[in-house]
N, C-alpha and C positions, 0 to 999 in steps of 0.2 A: 359835599361830595369831593372825594380826593381827586387831585389833578394827576393824570397820567402824562408824562412827557410824550412827545411824538415818537412813534415807532420809526425805526431806521429803514432806509432804502439803500440799495447798492449805490456806491459812490459817496455815501455819507462818511464823515470823519469821526473816528473814535480816539479820544485822548487817553494817554496812559501816564499815570503819576504814582508815586509812592509817598503818601501823606503820613506814613508811620515808620515802620521798620525799613532797614536798608535791603536792597535787592540788586544783585549783580546784573549788569546789562545782558550778559550771555544767557541768563535764565529767562529772558522774555523773548528771545529770538523766535522760538516755535510759536508763541502766542501771536507775535506780530505777523509772522508768515501766514498763520491760519486766518487771522482777521482779514488779511489782504485776499486770501483765497475765497473767503466768504463774500468778497466784493466791497470791502470797506477800505478807506484810507486810514492811516494811523499817524497820529501826532504824538511824539514821545516827549515827555516833560523832562526838566533838568534834574529831577530827583531820582530818575530811573538810572541806576548805575553811576550815580554822581560821585564826586570826590570825597564824600564823607568818610571819616575814619572811626565813627562811633556806631552804636547800635542803630541809631536813626539814619534815615536817608538824607538828612540835612538838619540844619538848625531849625528850631521852631519857625523862625522867620522865613527861611528858605522853603520849607515844606508848605507853609501857608501861602507864600507868593506863587509857588508853582501850581498848587491846587486852585487858588483864586484866579490865576490866569486862564486855566482851562475852563473854569466855571463861567468866566466873563466872555470867553471867545465864542461868539454866536455861530461860528463855522463848525464848532465841535458839537456833535449831537449826542454823545455819550462819553462818560469818563470811567475807564476801567482802572481800578487800583491794582498795582502790581502785586502787593502783598499787604498783610495786616501787621501783626506783631504788637506794637504799642506806640502810641503817639497822638492819636486823634483827639483824645481828651485834653491834650495840652493846647490845641489850637482851635477847637470847635467854636468857642465863644467869640473868636476874632474873625470868623468868616463873614464876609459881606454878601448877603443873598439878594441884593437889590436887582441886579441884572438877571441872576438865575431865576428869580420868581417870574420875571417877564418872559424869559426864554428857558423854561425848564428842560433838563436833559436827564437821561438815565445815569444814575450814579451806581456803580457796580462794585461789589466786594462783600466780604464777610469777616468774621473774627473781630478784630479791633474796629473795623469799619461799621460794626453794629452801632457805635456811638453816632456816626454820621447819619445812618438810616433813622435812628430814633429821633435825633435832633431835627432832621428834615421833616419827618412825619408830625412831630409834636408842634413845631413852631410854624411850619409852612404848609402842611397837609399836602405834600407832594410825594408821589410814590417813587420808590427806588428798588434796585435789584440786589437782593441777598443771593449771591451767585458765585461760581468759580472765578478765581483770579488768575493771573498770568502763569503761575507755577503749575496750575492744573492742566495746562496744555502740553506739558512735557511728557516724555516717555509714552507716547501714543495716546495721551489723555485727550488730545483734541478730537479723537475719533469716538469717544464714549458718549453715551446718551446724556450724561450729566453736563458735560461741556456743551454739547449740542443743544441742550435745553436753554442755554444762555442765548445762543443764536436765535432759537425760536422765539424766546421772550422779547428780544430786541426787535424782531421783525413783526411782532404783533400776533403770533400764534398763541391761542388760549391754552393754558396749562391743563393737562389731563394726566395726572400722575397716579401710579398704583404701586403698592408694595404688599408683601406678605403680612398676615396677621401675627401678632406677638401674644404669648400667653397672658401677659399683663394688661392687654388692651381692655378698654371698657367700651362696649358696643354702643352705637347711636349715631345720630347725625347732628351736624352743627353748621350754621351759616353765619359768617361775620367777616370783618376785616382781619386780615392776617398781619400779626405783629410779632416781633421777637428777635432772636439772634443768639449770640454767644452769651451763655449764662453769666460768666464773669463780668462782662461789660454791662449786662442788664442790671446786675447787682450794683455795679460801679456808678451807674447814672441815677440811681434812686435818690430823690431829693434835689436833683440838679435841674437845670433848665432844659435838659434833653429827655427827662423822664416822661413816660406816657401812662395813661390809665388803661386798664385791660378789660373793663366791664363790657360784656357782650362780644368780645374779640376771640379769635382763634390764636392762641399763643404758641410759638414754637421755640424750643431751646436746644442748645447743643454746646459741647465744649471739648477741650483737648488738654492732656497733660497735667490735669489737676489732681491733687490729693483728695481722697474720698472725704476726709473730714472737712476739707475746705468747700467741696461741693455741697456737703450737708449744710454747712453754715450759710452758704449763699442761697440755697433753697429755702432755708428758714427765713432769710432776709426777705425774699420775695413773698413768702407766705405771710409773715408778720406785717408786711406793708400792704397786704390785701390783693396782691397780684393774681392769686389763684382763686379768690373768693367767688367771682361772678363771671368767670370765663364762659364762652360758648363752647369751647373745646380746647384741648391741649395736645400738641404734637411734640413728642420727645424724640429728638434726633440722636445722632451718634455722640457718644462720650468716649472718644478714643484715647489710648495711652493713659488711662486712668491709673494713678499711683496709690499705693497703700503705705501706711507707716509700719515701722518694724513690729510694733504691737498692733495686729490687724484691727481695722475698723469693725469688721464683723458682718458686713453686708456688701453685695455687689451694687453697682451704681443704679441700675434700674429698680432694684428693691428699695434703695434709699429714696428714689423719686416716688415710687408707688406709695410708700408710707406717708409722704407729705400730702398726697391728694386723695387719700382713702375716703375722707369724709364728704367729698363732693360727688355730684351725680352726672356731670357732663361727660361726653365721649372723650376717650383718651387713646392716643396711638403711640406705641413705643417702637423704636428702631426705624423711624422714617428716614429716608435718604436725604438728610440735611446734616452735614458734618464737616470735620476737618480731613476726612478721607476723600477718596475719589467719588464716593457716593454723596453727591451734593447737588440736588436739583436747584434750578433758578426759581426763586420765590419773590413775588412782588410785595414789598412792604406797604401795608395799608390798603391793598386791593381786596375786593370781595371774593371769598372762596367758600366752597362747600366741602366739608369733611364728612366722609361716610366711613365709619369703622364697622366693618362686618365680621362675620364669623371666620372667614378665610382670607379676605382681602380688605385692603384699605384704599380708599380713593380720595384724592384731593384735587378739586377742579375749580377753575375760575368761573 
């Protein structure tokens, strides 16, 4: 049975780090202010708005040390990643989980943080939160239901999400552990120590800014590696800012995905609110969920 870290109470401390791409300190101000309004203390790591002049928030060593420090600090009850980008795959194998396994805490993020979620689930069977990061709190985002779903998840409220049906949906019900994340990173970890098997699971996928042909290639990689074969159900989230080549690919992204899973009979939900847009519900990696794909509505519940 998967280990759920302890839920938070007012007065608990949330650590904030940037283990991948660089993020300016000013872009986390609203997030910090909101977390404090929610009743939490905030401990900001050295990689948030640090002196780095590169794409990354610091060198591999600096990012690893900042993340490791938050993981080992038993006064920190959750770790919120400021942003994703790229970089987790460069340090994931060097993380020491010895203290973390004895004192698990919620690790929060998405996009490149998919690598961390997958690694934690596969190697230590500890749940984590695929959820909005610091930037999502800006421009009144801290007031929307998706950011607020993070607060609910951290404080132990069971998820009860709904969305409208999509014409490509395949009706049915599925029960299983929820796994997944960013499609690019799911393809990236295949064959590594962070990879996971999907038999009997509810898989969710999303992505941003990718060429259609590249998405098609990554979907085939998941398909050829057996990731779609024995799912309990599939959740297709947002694929925002999808690009096309000068000579068009010839299909829209949901049609591309639909073709890859046509032969299977499990329930499938398209356009679920998990994405790189503001429509991004907090989802617990590895937790048990029930997916109900109906004629007019879709429900996902813990």
